[in-house]
C-alpha positions as CSV (number, residue, x, y, z in Angstrom):
1,M,144.7,73.6,115.3
2,K,148.1,75.4,114.9
3,K,146.5,78.4,116.6
4,I,145.4,76.3,119.5
5,L,148.9,74.8,120.0
6,T,150.6,78.1,119.8
7,I,148.3,79.6,122.5
8,F,148.6,76.5,124.6
9,L,152.4,76.4,124.5
10,L,152.6,80.1,125.3
11,L,150.4,79.6,128.3
12,A,152.5,76.6,129.4
13,S,155.8,78.5,129.0
14,N,154.5,81.4,131.1
15,S,153.7,78.9,133.8
16,I,157.1,77.2,133.6
17,F,159.1,80.4,133.7
18,G,157.2,81.8,136.7
19,M,155.0,84.2,134.7
20,G,151.8,83.1,136.4
21,E,149.4,80.2,136.1
22,P,147.0,80.3,133.2
23,I,143.4,80.8,134.3
24,I,142.0,78.5,131.6
25,S,143.5,76.8,128.6
26,T,142.3,77.4,125.1
27,V,141.2,73.7,124.9
28,D,139.1,74.1,128.0
29,L,137.6,77.4,126.6
30,I,136.6,75.6,123.4
31,Q,135.0,72.8,125.3
32,D,133.0,75.2,127.3
33,L,131.9,77.1,124.3
34,E,131.0,73.9,122.5
35,T,128.8,72.8,125.5
36,K,127.0,76.1,125.4
37,A,126.5,76.0,121.6
38,C,125.0,72.5,121.9
39,I,122.1,73.8,124.0
40,I,121.1,76.7,121.8
41,P,117.8,75.8,120.0
42,E,118.5,75.2,116.3
43,K,115.9,77.8,115.3
44,E,117.9,80.6,117.0
45,Y,120.0,81.1,113.8
46,Q,121.8,84.3,114.8
47,E,122.7,83.0,118.3
48,N,124.1,79.7,116.7
49,L,126.0,81.7,114.1
50,D,127.6,83.9,116.7
51,A,128.5,80.9,118.8
52,Y,130.3,79.0,116.0
53,R,132.0,82.1,114.8
54,N,133.5,82.5,118.3
55,L,134.6,78.8,118.1
56,H,136.1,79.3,114.6
57,S,138.1,82.3,115.9
58,L,139.8,79.9,118.4
59,D,140.2,77.0,116.0
60,D,139.9,78.0,112.3
61,S,140.9,74.5,111.1
62,N,137.9,72.7,112.6
63,P,135.6,71.7,109.7
64,L,132.6,71.4,112.0
65,Y,132.7,75.1,112.9
66,T,133.1,76.1,109.2
67,S,130.2,73.9,108.3
68,K,128.0,75.3,111.0
69,I,128.8,78.8,110.1
70,K,127.8,78.1,106.5
71,F,124.6,76.3,107.6
72,Y,123.3,79.1,109.9
73,T,124.3,81.8,107.5
74,K,122.2,80.2,104.8
75,K,119.3,79.7,107.2
76,L,119.4,83.4,108.1
77,E,119.7,84.6,104.5
78,G,116.6,82.4,103.7
79,T,114.5,84.2,106.3
80,V,115.8,87.8,106.0
81,A,113.5,90.3,104.4
82,G,114.7,92.2,101.4
83,Y,116.1,95.7,102.1
84,K,117.6,98.7,100.3
85,L,119.3,101.9,101.3
86,I,117.2,105.0,101.3
87,T,119.6,107.7,102.6
88,K,122.8,107.9,104.6
89,K,124.1,110.8,106.7
90,D,127.6,111.5,108.1
91,L,127.2,112.8,111.6
92,S,130.9,112.8,112.4
93,H,132.5,115.5,114.6
94,L,136.2,116.0,114.7
95,T,137.6,112.6,115.6
96,V,134.3,111.0,116.5
97,K,133.0,109.0,113.5
98,K,129.3,108.5,113.4
99,R,126.9,107.7,110.6
100,S,123.2,107.1,110.3
101,F,121.2,105.2,107.6
102,K,117.5,105.0,106.6
103,I,116.7,101.6,105.1
104,E,113.6,100.2,103.5
105,V,112.8,96.7,104.6
106,D,110.1,94.3,103.4
107,M,107.1,93.4,105.5
108,P,106.9,91.5,107.7
109,T,110.1,91.7,109.8
110,D,111.2,90.9,113.3
111,E,114.1,91.4,115.7
112,E,116.2,88.5,114.3
113,K,115.9,89.8,110.7
114,L,116.7,93.4,111.6
115,M,119.7,92.3,113.6
116,Y,121.1,90.2,110.8
117,I,120.7,93.0,108.3
118,S,122.3,95.5,110.8
119,K,125.3,93.3,111.5
120,K,125.8,92.8,107.8
121,I,125.8,96.5,107.2
122,V,128.0,97.4,110.2
123,N,130.5,94.7,109.4
124,S,130.8,95.9,105.8
125,I,131.4,99.5,107.0
126,I,134.0,98.7,109.7
127,S,135.9,96.4,107.4
128,T,137.1,99.5,105.6
129,E,136.6,102.4,108.1
130,K,137.2,103.1,111.7
131,M,133.9,104.1,113.4
132,N,132.5,105.2,116.7
133,A,128.8,104.5,116.2
134,I,126.3,103.6,113.6
135,L,122.6,104.2,113.7
136,L,120.1,102.3,111.4
137,F,116.5,103.4,110.9
138,Y,114.2,100.8,109.2
139,Y,111.1,101.7,107.3
140,Y,108.4,99.7,105.6
141,P,107.9,100.5,101.8
142,C,104.6,102.3,102.2
143,T,105.7,104.7,105.0
144,D,106.9,108.3,105.1
145,Y,110.7,108.2,105.4
146,T,110.8,111.8,106.7
147,R,109.0,110.7,109.9
148,S,109.9,108.3,112.7
149,Y,111.0,104.8,111.7
150,S,108.1,102.4,111.0
151,A,109.8,99.0,111.2
152,G,112.6,99.4,113.8
153,K,115.8,101.1,114.9
154,V,119.2,99.6,115.6
155,V,122.1,101.3,117.4
156,W,125.6,100.0,117.3
157,A,127.7,102.0,119.7
158,P,129.6,101.7,123.0
159,Y,127.3,100.1,125.5
160,G,124.6,100.1,122.8
161,N,124.2,103.8,123.5
162,W,124.4,106.4,120.7
163,D,125.3,109.1,123.2
164,K,128.4,107.2,124.3
165,A,130.0,107.4,120.9
166,E,132.7,109.7,122.2
167,A,133.6,107.2,125.0
168,V,136.0,105.3,122.8
169,T,138.5,105.9,120.0
170,A,137.3,105.3,116.5
171,G,138.1,101.7,115.7
172,D,138.1,100.4,119.3
173,Y,135.1,98.1,119.5
174,Q,135.6,96.3,122.8
175,L,132.7,98.1,124.4
176,H,130.4,98.1,121.4
177,K,126.9,96.5,121.6
178,Y,123.7,96.5,119.6
179,S,120.5,97.9,120.9
180,I,117.2,97.4,119.0
181,D,113.7,98.7,119.0
182,V,111.2,96.8,116.7
183,K,107.8,98.3,115.9
184,K,104.7,96.2,115.9
185,I,104.8,93.5,113.2
186,I,102.1,93.1,110.6
187,S,101.8,89.5,109.6
188,K,100.0,90.3,106.3
189,K,98.8,86.7,106.1
190,Y,95.8,88.0,104.1
191,S,97.9,89.9,101.5
192,M,98.2,87.0,99.0
193,N,94.5,87.1,98.3
194,M,93.8,90.8,98.4
195,T,94.8,93.7,96.1
196,E,96.1,97.0,97.5
197,S,93.0,98.8,96.4
198,K,90.8,96.2,98.2
199,K,92.7,96.5,101.4
200,Q,92.4,100.3,101.2
201,Q,88.7,99.9,100.7
202,V,88.4,97.7,103.8
203,F,90.4,100.2,105.8
204,Y,88.2,103.1,104.5
205,D,85.0,101.2,105.4
206,V,86.1,100.4,108.9
207,I,87.1,104.0,109.7
208,K,83.8,105.3,108.2
209,L,81.8,103.0,110.5
210,Q,83.8,104.0,113.5
211,E,83.3,107.7,112.7
212,N,79.5,107.0,112.5
213,G,79.3,105.7,116.0
214,Y,80.1,102.0,115.7
215,G,82.4,100.8,118.4
216,G,85.9,99.8,117.3
217,S,85.3,96.0,117.6
218,L,81.8,96.2,116.1
219,A,83.1,98.0,113.1
220,L,85.8,95.3,112.6
221,E,83.2,92.5,113.0
222,L,80.8,94.0,110.4
223,I,83.5,94.7,107.8
224,A,85.0,91.2,108.4
225,K,81.6,89.6,107.8
226,N,80.9,91.7,104.7
227,N,84.2,90.7,103.1
228,G,84.6,87.1,104.2
229,L,87.5,87.9,106.5
230,A,88.5,87.1,110.0
231,V,88.3,89.9,112.5
232,D,92.0,89.7,113.2
233,E,92.7,90.0,109.5
234,V,90.6,93.2,109.3
235,S,92.5,94.5,112.4
236,E,95.8,94.0,110.7
237,I,94.6,95.8,107.6
238,V,93.6,98.7,109.7
239,N,97.0,98.7,111.4
240,E,98.6,98.7,108.0
241,G,96.4,101.5,106.8
242,D,97.3,103.6,109.8
243,M,101.0,103.0,109.2
244,C,100.8,103.8,105.5
245,N,98.5,106.8,105.8
246,W,95.8,105.3,103.5
247,P,92.9,107.6,102.5
248,R,90.2,108.1,105.1
249,P,86.6,109.3,104.8
């Protein structure tokens, strides 16, 4: 509350001494942000977290904002896939500080989870270093890390564009945005009841039928029937096999 009063008094004094009318008071700004926060669906954890962090930056004594930040942080942490660093590379040149990372992430994942992980990594880095841009490549555990990312890619840079890293001074983040590309998600709803070797056999059998002239959908239907699976489950196994380069006939 002290922060609000200080800003409000400063704005008021500027007006009194002819330094210009304030466009909007901090109190009005908070009310506007609160109104917007109230209409964000509760399941949008990251959006809610960002909204209450903004409010907390304006009034760090408000217990509601603190409580909401803790609540949505916990919600996000409960849904985020596990991850671990594979490699990191310093791509800096002269005064332009750039870094890239390859990260293994559990399946399945989605945009919200990758954004949460990315923000956590970026915030950790810029808390101790001044950067221009950070690039994060995400891979599923079974994929080849020397190839293109299999889970997703996140860029944190001016305008969300890696090529614009030189547009700002290291440490100036006013123009920084995130951009994200998420690969097709595998739900793996069947994985709890199937071993890795069994899934690989299903994949192998589908590919063998397809190579012997059975149409794609027919091969899926036959293998699904033989293994007591739904066609969409077999389709997901085939997608996973393609991604993980499982053995083929």
